[in-house]
Residue, then its C-alpha position, 0 to 999 in steps of 0.5 A: x913918973x909918979x904912980x899918982x901921975x901916970x899916963x894911960x892910953x884909952x882905945x875905942x874900937x868901932x866898926x869904922x874907926x879906932x880912936x886912941x886918947x892918951x891921958x895924964x891920970x893925976x889926983x882929981x884930974x884926967x887930962x887929955x894929952x894926945x889923940x889919934x883916930x884911924x880907919x878900922x881894918x874891918x875884915x882882916x884880923x892880922x891887919x887889925x892887930x897891926x893897926x892897934x899895936x902901931x897906933x899905941x907905938x906912935x902914942x908911946x913915941x910921941x909922949x916918951x912913955x910905955x903906957x898901960x892901955x885900956x881897950x874897948x873891944x866890940x861885942x863880948x868876950x866868951x868867958x870859956x874860950x876868950x873869943x869875941x862874940x856878937x861883934x859888929x867887926x868881922x875882923x875880931x868876931x870869933x877871934x882871940x882878940x884880947x889874948x893876941x893884943x895882950x901878948x903883943x903889947x907886953x904891958x898892963x892891958x885892960x879890956x871892956x866893951x864899948x858899953x862898959x867903957x861908956x858907963x865908967x866914963x860917965x861914972x867918973x867925972x861924967x853925968x853920974x859923978x859922985x853918985x853911989x851907983x849908976x847904970x849907963x844904958x846904951x841905945x844905939x845900933x844895939x842895946x847894952x850897958x854897964x853898972x858902976x858902984x862908987x865910980x868902979x865898973x862891976x864886971x860880974x862872973x863872966x864879964x858881961x854885967x849890964x847886957x840888958x839888951x839880951x833879956x827877952x821881951x815879955x810875951x805879954x808885950x809882944x802879944x799886946x803890940x802884935x810884935x813878931x819874935x825877931x832873931x838876934x845875932x847873939x843866937x837867941x830870939x826876941x832880945x830887947x835890943x831888936x826892938x828898943x835900939x835905933x834900928x829897933x825903933x825904925x823896925x817898930x815904925x814899919x810894923x805900925x805902918x810907917x815908911x823907913x825913917x831914922x829915929x829923929x824923923x819918926x819923933x818929928x812925924x809923931x809931933x806932927x800928928x802921924x798916928x803910926x809914929x805916935x804909936x811907935x813912940x808909945x810902944x818903944x817907951x813901954x818896951x824900954x820902960x819895962x826893961x829899965x824897970x827890971x834894972x831898977x828892981x835888980x840893981x836899984x841904981x841912983x841914976x840912969x845915964x843914956x848913951x848911943x844915938x837915941x840918947x839925943x832924943x829929948x822926949x826920952x828924958x821927959x817921958x822915960x821916968x814915967x814909963x819906968x814907973x808904970x812897971x815898978x811896984x807901988x813905993x818904988x821910984x824910978x831914978x833920974x834919967x840923964x843925958x851923957x856928959x861926954x857923948x861920943x867921946x866917952x869910949x876912949x876915956x872910959x877905956x883909959x879909966x878901966x886900965x887905971x881902975x885895974x892898976x889901982x886894984 
């Protein structure tokens, strides 16, 4: 097969499922050829490794190729030890998952996390297609992201570029909203993702006197006149706006694309640009805030694009 028309596999690994999608990477196109989803062996590392390698072997056999693989691993990879950290998947947390998979697959393999794969997918053919720069901000179980320049993912010195969810909430905002300083699984305290993620939004609602509820229900209650829910959305937008304003002042992306469960909340696209703007200095404008084009399907696609990018480097 020609270099410009190769098949690549993308694998999105989550806490409950592993999905492989194979693509034909042709000039100007990325065509899906094969898809398979399996349950994630969440507790046992050896079972996890076997599940991933078997999934790839079946795709190879189906398509008659031995294809390069891009893999979106949960959490981040410790640059010093190569171990997965802060992962929501016990089977790989603290393990040399990338090294083990690379050795077992014996082919070109590229690794990223789910946030980076999401950003790359939206930068190439997604909501940010054709933009000189973009930031993909995930607002799901946690908060993270990825930064792309000219359609290429920027990994950084440690491979963790885009982990804005582990910036600390400014003390002034904690004090203004009388918020507690919450422990984070990363080992630090007061990280933004504890407040602006999906669980963070629910936590804010309880803090302001509301009962346990999912984010969409909180928005509905705010629209119906629930004072605690309205206060929750105002605080959430202020915290999120301050964080994303920091990204604008640091990276100045041409567009922000939201991902994760909260990306489905319409009010974010209406009110978030203003919330970002309130934390910028005079003369700096917030970029457009867009919904994702590929939604939940972006992880495997982004992983496949990641290995394609590595092969072209």
